[in-house]
C-alpha positions as CSV (number, residue, x, y, z in Angstrom):
1,M,-13.4,12.6,-23.2
2,A,-14.5,12.9,-19.7
3,D,-14.3,16.1,-17.6
4,L,-10.6,16.7,-16.9
5,D,-11.3,19.5,-14.6
6,S,-13.2,17.2,-12.1
7,L,-10.4,14.6,-12.3
8,Q,-7.8,17.3,-11.6
9,Q,-9.8,18.5,-8.5
10,T,-10.0,14.8,-7.3
11,L,-6.3,14.3,-7.8
12,G,-5.7,17.6,-6.0
13,T,-3.3,18.5,-9.0
14,R,-3.8,21.2,-11.6
15,F,-1.8,20.3,-14.8
16,N,0.2,22.8,-16.7
17,D,-0.1,20.6,-19.7
18,T,-3.3,18.8,-19.8
19,G,-2.1,16.9,-22.8
20,L,-0.1,14.7,-20.4
21,L,-3.2,13.9,-18.3
22,K,-5.2,13.0,-21.6
23,Q,-2.4,10.6,-22.6
24,A,-2.4,8.9,-19.2
25,L,-6.1,8.1,-19.7
26,A,-5.7,6.8,-23.2
27,H,-5.9,3.0,-23.5
28,S,-4.2,1.6,-26.7
29,S,-7.8,0.4,-28.0
30,Y,-8.8,4.2,-28.1
31,V,-5.7,5.2,-29.9
32,N,-6.2,2.5,-32.5
33,E,-9.8,3.4,-33.1
34,C,-9.3,7.1,-33.2
35,P,-6.1,8.0,-35.0
36,E,-7.4,11.5,-35.7
37,Q,-6.8,12.3,-32.0
38,T,-3.0,12.1,-32.6
39,L,-2.8,10.8,-29.1
40,S,-0.4,8.2,-27.8
41,S,-1.4,5.4,-25.4
42,N,-0.5,5.5,-21.7
43,E,1.9,2.6,-22.1
44,R,5.1,4.6,-22.0
45,L,3.8,6.7,-19.1
46,E,2.8,3.4,-17.3
47,F,6.4,2.3,-17.4
48,L,7.7,5.6,-16.1
49,G,5.1,5.9,-13.5
50,D,6.0,2.4,-12.1
51,A,9.5,3.6,-11.6
52,V,8.5,6.9,-10.0
53,L,6.0,5.2,-7.6
54,G,8.7,2.6,-6.6
55,L,11.2,5.3,-5.9
56,V,8.9,7.5,-3.7
57,L,7.5,4.7,-1.7
58,A,11.0,3.1,-1.2
59,D,12.3,6.4,0.1
60,R,9.1,6.8,2.4
61,L,9.4,3.2,3.8
62,Y,13.3,3.6,4.3
63,K,12.7,6.6,6.5
64,D,9.5,5.3,8.3
65,F,10.9,1.9,9.2
66,P,14.6,2.2,10.3
67,G,14.3,-1.2,12.1
68,L,13.3,-3.2,9.0
69,T,15.8,-5.1,6.9
70,E,16.0,-5.0,3.2
71,G,13.6,-8.0,2.9
72,G,11.0,-6.4,5.1
73,L,11.1,-3.2,3.2
74,T,10.9,-4.9,0.0
75,R,7.8,-6.9,1.1
76,R,6.1,-3.7,2.2
77,R,6.8,-1.9,-1.0
78,A,5.6,-4.9,-2.9
79,R,2.3,-4.7,-1.3
80,L,1.9,-0.9,-2.0
81,V,2.9,-1.1,-5.7
82,C,1.0,-4.5,-6.5
83,R,-2.0,-4.5,-8.8
84,D,-4.7,-5.0,-6.1
85,C,-3.4,-1.8,-4.3
86,L,-3.3,0.2,-7.5
87,V,-6.8,-0.8,-8.3
88,R,-8.1,0.2,-4.9
89,V,-6.5,3.7,-5.5
90,A,-8.2,3.7,-8.8
91,H,-11.6,3.0,-7.4
92,D,-11.1,5.5,-4.6
93,I,-11.0,8.2,-7.3
94,G,-13.4,6.7,-9.8
95,L,-10.8,6.6,-12.3
96,G,-12.5,4.1,-14.6
97,N,-15.0,6.9,-15.5
98,Y,-12.3,8.9,-17.0
99,L,-10.5,6.2,-19.1
100,C,-10.4,6.7,-22.9
101,L,-11.3,3.3,-24.2
102,G,-12.1,2.0,-27.7
103,R,-15.7,0.8,-28.3
104,G,-15.0,-2.8,-28.0
105,E,-12.9,-2.5,-24.9
106,A,-15.6,-0.3,-23.2
107,A,-18.3,-2.8,-24.1
108,S,-16.3,-5.7,-22.5
109,G,-16.1,-3.9,-19.2
110,G,-12.8,-2.2,-19.7
111,R,-13.6,0.5,-17.3
112,S,-13.5,-1.9,-14.4
113,K,-10.7,-4.2,-15.6
114,P,-7.7,-4.4,-13.0
115,A,-5.1,-4.2,-15.8
116,N,-6.6,-1.0,-17.2
117,L,-7.0,0.7,-13.9
118,A,-3.6,-0.2,-12.6
119,A,-1.9,1.1,-15.7
120,A,-3.9,4.3,-15.5
121,V,-2.8,5.1,-11.9
122,E,0.9,4.6,-12.9
123,A,0.5,6.6,-16.0
124,I,-1.1,9.5,-14.1
125,I,1.8,9.4,-11.7
126,A,4.2,9.7,-14.5
127,A,2.1,12.6,-16.1
128,I,2.3,14.5,-12.8
129,Y,6.1,13.7,-12.6
130,L,6.8,15.1,-16.1
131,D,4.4,18.1,-15.5
132,Q,5.6,19.1,-12.0
133,G,8.7,17.2,-11.2
134,L,9.5,14.8,-8.4
135,K,8.2,17.1,-5.7
136,G,4.7,17.3,-7.2
137,A,4.6,13.5,-8.0
138,T,5.6,12.7,-4.4
139,E,2.9,14.8,-3.0
140,A,0.3,13.3,-5.3
141,I,1.4,9.8,-4.4
142,F,1.1,10.6,-0.7
143,R,-2.4,11.8,-1.3
144,L,-3.5,8.9,-3.5
145,F,-1.9,6.3,-1.4
146,R,-2.8,7.8,2.0
147,D,-5.0,5.0,3.2
148,E,-2.5,2.2,1.9
149,L,0.3,4.0,3.6
150,I,-1.6,4.2,6.9
151,K,-2.2,0.4,6.6
152,S,1.5,-0.1,5.9
153,E,2.5,1.9,8.9
154,G,0.4,-0.1,11.2
155,V,-2.5,2.1,11.9
156,G,-5.6,0.0,11.7
157,Q,-3.5,-3.2,11.5
158,D,-3.7,-5.4,14.6
159,Y,-0.7,-5.9,16.8
160,K,-0.5,-9.6,16.1
161,S,-0.2,-9.1,12.3
162,R,2.4,-6.5,12.8
163,L,4.5,-8.6,15.2
164,Q,4.2,-11.7,12.8
165,E,5.7,-9.7,10.0
166,L,8.5,-8.3,12.1
167,A,9.3,-11.6,13.6
168,Q,9.4,-13.4,10.2
169,D,11.6,-10.6,8.8
170,R,14.1,-10.5,11.8
171,L,14.1,-13.9,13.1
172,Q,12.7,-16.0,10.1
173,A,10.1,-17.6,12.5
174,T,6.4,-17.3,13.3
175,P,5.6,-16.4,16.8
176,A,3.4,-18.5,18.9
177,Y,1.0,-17.6,21.7
178,V,0.7,-19.5,25.0
179,T,-1.7,-18.8,27.8
180,V,0.3,-19.0,31.1
181,A,-2.4,-18.3,33.5
182,S,-6.0,-19.5,33.8
183,P,-8.8,-17.1,34.6
184,G,-9.1,-16.6,38.3
185,I,-11.6,-14.7,40.4
186,E,-11.1,-11.6,38.3
187,H,-11.5,-13.7,35.0
188,R,-8.1,-12.5,33.7
189,F,-5.9,-14.3,31.2
190,T,-2.2,-13.8,30.8
191,A,-0.6,-14.8,27.5
192,E,3.1,-15.0,26.3
193,V,4.2,-14.7,22.8
194,R,7.2,-16.9,22.0
195,V,9.7,-17.8,19.4
196,D,11.0,-21.1,20.4
197,A,12.0,-20.8,24.1
198,S,12.3,-17.0,23.8
199,V,9.6,-14.8,25.2
200,L,9.0,-11.7,23.1
201,G,6.2,-10.2,25.1
202,R,3.5,-10.8,27.8
203,G,0.1,-9.4,28.2
204,T,-3.1,-9.8,30.2
205,G,-6.8,-9.3,29.2
206,G,-10.3,-10.4,30.0
207,S,-10.1,-13.0,27.1
208,K,-7.4,-15.0,25.5
209,K,-7.7,-12.9,22.5
210,E,-7.2,-9.7,24.5
211,A,-4.2,-11.2,26.3
212,E,-2.6,-12.3,23.1
213,T,-3.1,-8.8,21.6
214,A,-1.6,-7.2,24.7
215,A,1.4,-9.6,24.5
216,A,2.0,-8.7,20.9
217,Q,2.0,-5.0,21.8
218,D,4.4,-5.7,24.4
219,A,6.8,-7.5,22.1
220,L,6.5,-4.7,19.5
221,E,7.6,-2.3,22.1
222,H,10.7,-4.3,22.7
223,M,11.7,-5.3,19.2
224,E,13.8,-2.2,18.3
225,G,16.3,-3.1,20.9
226,F,15.3,-6.8,20.7
227,T,16.7,-8.8,23.7
228,P,14.6,-12.0,24.1
229,R,13.6,-12.9,27.7
230,R,14.1,-16.7,28.4
231,S,10.9,-18.6,29.6
232,V,11.1,-19.9,33.1
């Protein structure tokens, strides 16, 4: 079994019962091939970890996005708990190196299989929850999912994508961008972002792309108290 001290340091969590961490890393193929280890597979922990992760992230999103409807919150949570996201988290901490796999599973590339990595992330979350309670699990999730949460909260995500998500959530429509002024002496563009005849925002920039981005930013700043301005 790989060095658990190294993994605990990476996780930022020191287990009281390292047996839980060992179980979280144990694939069913390993358990079947090594019955002398008296170790259960991580499948039950995976089930529990999925629920804990969903609860913690739902609570975070509920508090961080008071303007989003149930549908918008559900979509954001789905992106955070999807397999692709779990696999990215697993790769970030090199989790594949710590998995306990049977010889056949290891030989077939089991350390990089998305299903194995995603399951192990959820199992580790459950192990932390059982070892240290909801507070410890929450802190660990926020550490592990830091980059994913930043993306979800809009840092590093462009204004146009954020506006499209919000408009689809609230208005069930996709915003469109219209250039309303051609470049003049100063070579400036002005763009409006609209849903049907309603202008959500307006912006100016040195290119059409910059103007559209500025319009999206302007729209986002008005969306909380959303009162559409009619185009003239």
